[in-house]
C-alpha positions in Angstrom: 129.9 83.3 112.4 129.6 86.3 114.7 132.8 88.0 114.0 133.9 90.6 111.2 137.0 88.8 109.7 137.3 90.1 106.3 140.0 87.7 105.1 138.1 84.6 106.8 134.8 85.7 105.0 136.5 86.2 101.8 137.7 82.5 101.8 134.2 81.3 102.7 132.7 83.3 100.0 134.8 81.5 97.4 134.3 78.1 99.1 130.3 78.8 99.3 130.2 79.7 95.4 132.3 76.8 94.4 130.5 74.5 96.7 127.1 75.9 95.3 127.8 74.7 92.1 129.1 71.4 92.7 125.8 70.9 95.1 123.4 72.1 92.2 122.4 75.1 93.6 122.2 78.8 92.6 123.6 80.3 96.1 125.5 79.2 98.9 124.8 81.2 102.3 127.1 82.8 104.9 124.9 83.4 108.1 125.7 85.7 111.1 124.0 85.2 114.4 122.9 81.8 114.1 124.8 79.3 116.4 126.8 76.4 114.7 125.1 73.2 115.7 122.0 74.0 117.5 121.1 76.7 115.0 119.6 78.8 117.6 119.3 82.3 116.8 121.6 84.3 118.8 121.8 87.6 116.6 124.8 89.6 115.7 126.3 92.7 115.9 127.9 92.6 112.6 126.7 95.0 110.0 128.3 94.1 106.7 126.9 96.9 104.6 128.7 99.4 107.1 132.0 97.6 107.6 135.3 98.8 106.0 138.5 97.6 105.0 141.1 100.5 104.8 139.2 103.3 102.9 137.0 100.5 101.1 133.5 99.4 102.0 133.8 95.4 102.7 131.6 94.4 100.0 133.8 96.5 97.4 136.9 95.4 98.9 135.5 91.9 98.6 134.4 92.4 94.9 137.9 93.3 93.9 139.4 90.1 95.2 137.1 87.6 93.8 138.1 86.1 90.4 135.6 85.8 88.5 133.4 88.3 90.0 130.0 86.6 91.5 127.0 88.2 92.8 127.2 88.6 96.8 123.8 89.7 98.0 123.5 91.1 101.6 120.4 90.6 103.6 119.4 91.6 107.2 116.6 89.7 109.1 115.1 90.6 112.3 113.9 87.8 114.7 112.3 90.0 117.3 114.9 92.2 118.5 117.6 89.9 117.0 119.1 90.7 114.0 120.5 88.0 111.5 122.9 88.9 108.4 123.0 86.7 105.5 125.3 86.8 102.5 123.9 84.9 99.6 126.8 84.0 97.3 125.8 83.1 93.6 127.6 80.2 92.1 130.5 80.9 89.7 130.9 80.3 85.9 133.7 79.5 83.2 136.2 78.6 86.4 136.1 78.2 90.2 135.8 81.3 92.1 139.1 82.3 93.7 139.7 85.0 96.6 143.0 86.6 96.4 144.1 83.9 93.8 143.3 80.8 95.5 139.9 78.9 95.5 138.8 77.4 98.3 135.9 74.8 99.0 133.7 73.5 101.8 134.4 69.5 102.9 132.1 68.8 105.5 132.1 71.8 108.0 135.5 72.6 107.0 137.2 75.0 104.7 140.0 73.8 102.4 142.0 74.9 99.3 140.4 73.5 96.2 143.7 72.3 95.1 143.8 70.1 98.0 141.1 67.8 96.6 141.9 66.8 93.0 138.5 65.0 92.4 136.4 67.9 93.7 138.4 70.6 91.5 138.1 68.5 88.3 134.4 68.1 89.1 134.0 71.8 89.7 136.0 72.6 86.6 133.4 70.4 84.5 130.3 72.1 86.4 131.4 75.6 85.8 132.2 75.2 82.0 128.4 74.7 81.5 127.5 78.3 82.8 128.1 81.5 81.4 128.4 85.2 83.1 124.9 86.1 81.6 123.3 83.3 83.3 124.6 84.3 86.9 121.9 85.8 89.4 122.6 89.2 90.1 119.4 90.2 92.5 117.5 87.9 94.3 114.2 87.4 95.8 112.5 90.4 94.0 108.7 90.9 93.7 107.5 91.8 90.0 106.9 95.5 91.0 110.4 95.8 91.7 111.5 94.4 88.6 109.9 97.2 86.8 111.6 100.0 89.4 115.1 98.7 88.6 114.8 97.6 84.7 113.5 99.2 81.6 111.2 96.3 81.3 108.6 98.2 78.5 111.5 99.4 76.5 113.3 96.2 76.3 110.2 94.5 75.3 109.5 97.2 72.7 112.9 96.6 71.6 112.4 92.8 71.0 109.0 93.6 69.1 106.8 92.5 71.6 103.4 94.2 72.2 103.0 96.2 75.4 102.0 93.6 78.0 100.3 93.5 81.7 102.8 93.3 84.5 102.1 89.4 84.6 102.4 89.0 80.8 105.8 90.8 80.9 107.3 88.8 84.0 106.0 85.6 81.9 107.9 86.7 79.0 111.2 87.6 80.7 110.9 84.3 82.6 110.8 82.6 79.5 113.7 84.1 78.1 115.8 83.4 81.1 116.2 86.9 82.0 114.6 86.3 85.2 113.8 83.1 86.9 111.0 82.5 89.6 112.6 81.2 92.7 109.7 79.4 94.0 109.4 81.5 97.2 107.3 84.3 95.8 110.0 86.3 94.2 112.2 86.4 91.1 115.9 86.3 90.6 117.6 88.8 88.0 120.5 87.6 85.9 123.2 89.5 84.6 121.9 89.4 81.2 118.7 91.6 82.3 121.2 94.1 84.0 123.4 94.2 80.7 120.1 94.7 78.6 118.1 97.0 80.8 119.3 98.3 83.9 118.2 101.6 84.9 121.3 102.0 87.2 124.1 99.5 86.7 126.3 101.7 89.6 123.7 99.8 92.1 124.7 96.3 90.8 127.7 94.5 92.5 130.4 93.8 89.8 128.8 95.7 87.1 128.7 99.2 88.9 131.6 100.4 86.5 130.7 98.5 83.2 128.7 101.2 81.8 130.2 102.8 78.3 132.3 105.8 78.9 132.8 108.5 75.9 135.5 111.0 76.4 135.8 113.9 73.8 138.8 115.7 73.3 139.8 119.0 72.1 142.8 117.9 69.8 144.7 115.2 68.5 146.5 114.4 72.2 144.7 113.6 75.4 145.8 116.9 77.1 142.4 118.8 77.2 139.0 116.9 77.5 136.2 118.9 76.2 133.4 116.8 77.7 132.8 113.0 79.2 129.8 111.0 80.0 129.8 107.8 81.9 126.5 105.6 81.1 124.9 103.7 83.8 122.0 102.0 82.2 121.7 98.7 80.3 123.1 98.6 76.9 120.3 97.5 74.9 118.0 100.3 75.9 120.7 102.9 75.5 122.8 102.0 72.6 121.2 104.1 70.2 121.6 107.4 72.4 125.0 106.3 73.1 125.8 106.2 69.4 124.1 109.5 68.5 126.3 111.2 71.2 129.6 109.7 69.6 128.5 111.1 66.1 127.3 114.3 67.3 130.8 114.9 68.4 132.6 113.7 65.0 132.7 116.9 63.3 129.3 116.7 61.5 128.5 119.0 58.9 125.6 119.6 56.6 125.7 119.1 52.8 123.0 119.4 50.0 122.3 116.0 48.4 119.7 115.5 45.6 118.0 118.8 46.7 118.0 117.5 50.7 120.2 118.8 53.4 121.9 116.0 55.0 124.3 115.4 57.9 127.7 114.0 56.8 130.2 112.6 59.3 133.8 112.1 58.6 133.6 108.5 59.7 130.5 106.8 58.6 127.9 105.9 61.3 127.7 102.5 60.1 131.5 101.7 60.9 131.1 103.5 64.2 128.0 101.3 64.9 129.4 98.0 64.0 132.7 98.3 66.0 131.0 100.3 69.1 128.3 97.2 69.2 131.2 94.8 68.9 133.2 96.1 71.7 130.3 96.1 74.0 129.2 92.6 73.5 132.6 91.0 73.4 133.9 92.7 76.3 135.2 90.4 79.2 132.8 91.3 82.1 134.8 89.2 84.6 137.8 91.7 84.4 137.7 94.1 86.9 137.5 98.0 86.1 135.8 100.1 83.7 133.7 98.7 81.0 134.0 100.0 77.3 135.6 103.5 76.6 135.2 105.8 73.7 137.8 108.3 72.8 136.9 110.7 70.3 139.3 113.0 68.6 139.1 115.3 65.8 140.8 113.1 63.4 139.8 109.6 64.9 137.7 107.8 67.3 139.0 104.9 69.3 136.9 102.2 70.9 138.4 100.0 73.9 136.8 97.2 75.5 138.1 94.9 78.2 139.0 91.6 77.4 141.6 90.5 74.8 140.5 89.5 71.4 139.4 85.8 71.0 140.7 85.5 67.8 143.9 87.1 66.2 143.6 90.8 65.4 144.5 90.2 61.6 141.4 87.6 61.2 138.7 89.8 62.6 137.6 90.2 58.9 137.1 86.8 57.9 136.8 84.8 61.0 133.5 83.2 62.0 131.3 84.9 64.8 132.9 84.2 68.1 131.7 85.4 71.4 132.3 85.2 75.0 128.9 86.5 75.8 126.5 84.6 73.1 123.4 85.2 75.0 124.1 88.8 75.2 125.1 89.1 71.6 121.9 87.0 70.4 119.6 89.5 72.7 121.3 92.7 71.2 120.9 91.2 67.6 117.2 90.7 68.0 117.0 94.3 69.6 118.5 95.4 66.1 121.8 96.3 67.3 124.4 94.0 65.9 124.7 91.0 63.7 125.9 88.0 65.3 126.7 86.4 61.9 130.4 87.9 62.2 129.6 90.4 59.4 129.9 93.4 61.3 133.5 94.2 60.9 133.1 93.4 56.9 130.4 96.1 57.1 132.2 98.5 58.7 135.5 98.3 56.5 133.1 98.0 53.3 131.7 101.6 54.3 135.2 103.0 55.1 136.7 101.7 51.9 133.6 103.4 50.0 134.5 106.8 51.4 138.2 106.1 50.9 139.2 106.5 54.5 142.6 105.1 55.9 142.3 101.6 57.1 141.2 100.9 60.8 143.8 99.8 63.2 142.9 96.4 65.2 145.2 96.1 68.3 145.5 94.1 71.4 146.9 96.1 74.2 147.6 94.1 77.6 144.0 92.9 78.5 142.0 94.9 76.1 140.7 95.2 72.5 141.2 98.4 70.7 140.2 99.4 67.7 140.7 102.7 65.9 138.6 104.5 63.2 140.0 107.4 61.2 139.0 110.4 59.4 140.1 111.3 55.8 143.8 111.2 55.0 145.1 111.6 51.4 147.1 108.7 50.1 150.3 111.1 50.0 149.9 111.7 53.5 149.3 108.1 54.6 152.3 106.0 56.3 153.8 102.9 54.7 152.1 100.9 57.4 148.6 102.3 56.8 149.0 101.6 53.0 149.9 98.1 53.6 147.1 97.4 56.1 144.7 99.2 53.7 146.0 96.6 51.3 145.7 93.5 53.4 142.2 94.5 54.5 141.2 95.2 50.9 142.2 91.8 49.9 140.1 90.2 52.7 137.1 91.8 51.9 137.8 90.6 48.2 138.3 87.3 49.5 134.9 87.3 51.6 133.2 88.0 48.1 135.1 85.1 46.6 137.2 87.6 44.5 141.0 88.4 44.3 142.5 91.7 44.8 144.3 93.5 41.7 146.3 96.5 41.2 142.9 98.2 39.8 140.7 97.3 42.6 143.2 98.7 45.2 143.7 101.9 43.0 140.0 102.4 43.5 140.1 101.6 47.1 143.0 104.1 47.6 141.1 106.6 45.5 143.9 107.0 43.0 143.7 107.4 39.2 144.7 104.8 36.6 148.2 106.6 36.1 149.2 106.0 39.5 149.5 102.2 39.4 153.0 102.3 39.8 152.6 103.5 43.4 150.0 100.9 43.8 152.3 98.2 42.7 154.9 99.6 45.5 152.1 98.8 48.1 151.5 95.5 46.9 154.8 94.4 47.1 155.3 96.0 50.3 152.3 93.8 51.5 154.0 90.8 50.0 157.1 91.3 51.8 155.4 91.7 54.9 153.7 88.3 54.2 150.1 89.8 54.6 149.2 88.9 51.2 150.5 86.5 48.1 150.1 85.9 44.5 147.3 83.8 43.5 149.4 82.1 41.0 153.3 82.6 41.0 153.5 82.4 37.2 150.8 84.9 36.4 151.4 88.0 34.3 151.6 91.2 35.8 149.3 92.9 34.1 146.3 90.5 35.1 148.3 89.6 38.5 145.5 88.8 41.4 146.4 88.7 45.2 144.9 86.9 48.2 145.3 87.2 52.0 148.3 85.1 53.5 145.6 82.8 54.9 143.5 82.2 52.0 
């Protein structure tokens, strides 16, 4: 190809990505400046890095029309005075790569919609199911020195408990962990997993340039006035603790004397924010275009939003086994001490919230996002009926996880109420039963010793 035709190039990118995985190759290549058939080097006037489609650069325009998003790496090579442009297109994962909603494939030298060849389409679905986003190559043919320039290698290894290494030793370890791959041509290919864990600037990575976590701090309980905003651009693994500290610093901390020592106390427990924030980062859907996780901090609550529908129903977050669309990323973050992959993070967050007698968190699916809201202190009298019922259900779930059953007494303690207010607690239990969120352990049980379990138990 020696002409700039954006729609045609987009179709070829889809076809080359899909053809690469069928052929067992990491990449397919689209070359400008080489004659078809003879392969004679003619040179090209096309400069893809400078081309525009409307107001967008071509590569940004292209990225927004690929699903799932794959790495498209651009190289210019000179043969004397003749310049050749090469697009290296990584293969896809999870599903065939579409351009503008249609997947394409190369058959011999021709471009065809994938749907026109049923056998190839079935084979491609089987092939893509073996790969994950984390395994995809995002930057290719990097010398070892460039890996250290673009990634926080030393900090990553320290987080994994690996002693300081020589450059060769560090590169060998990264290759063993499948964070980079030796391309057998004197360079290394970096994977998305390395970017997510330790990139020095995700804004330079095609497809991940907007995936850094964003934190917005609001002055009041609405979004009318923002006090400050930060947009992270570094890998999550090496910056998570700094991100968490920033959120906590803006959650109305105060100092108290405890056991003769002055300690900082937050309106929402740090462990709860930590677990929910880590879950939001790890379980996000990186194939969705747009921003990464967003943390909204209000005086009375913190809301954590991550792109991607939840993989399990939101009312089963407490008891369901660990499930992740980014299992390798989650495993790496666990090894760095940032999260658990046993499915216990939500339990730990809720336990700390109950200990502080705070309102129950709200778990929601809103369009293509998962939203978790953690609340600051609110007395029982000010809680809505919905909040009381949600607290009852979540408490019953936590009891079930400990192989115990909820009672009027245990729920009173969770709600911070004295024994004389057992009638109000009975009303909450009745409302939760009416909502089909809990059920009696035994329908014939006496009221004095009544025990309750979640509807799914």
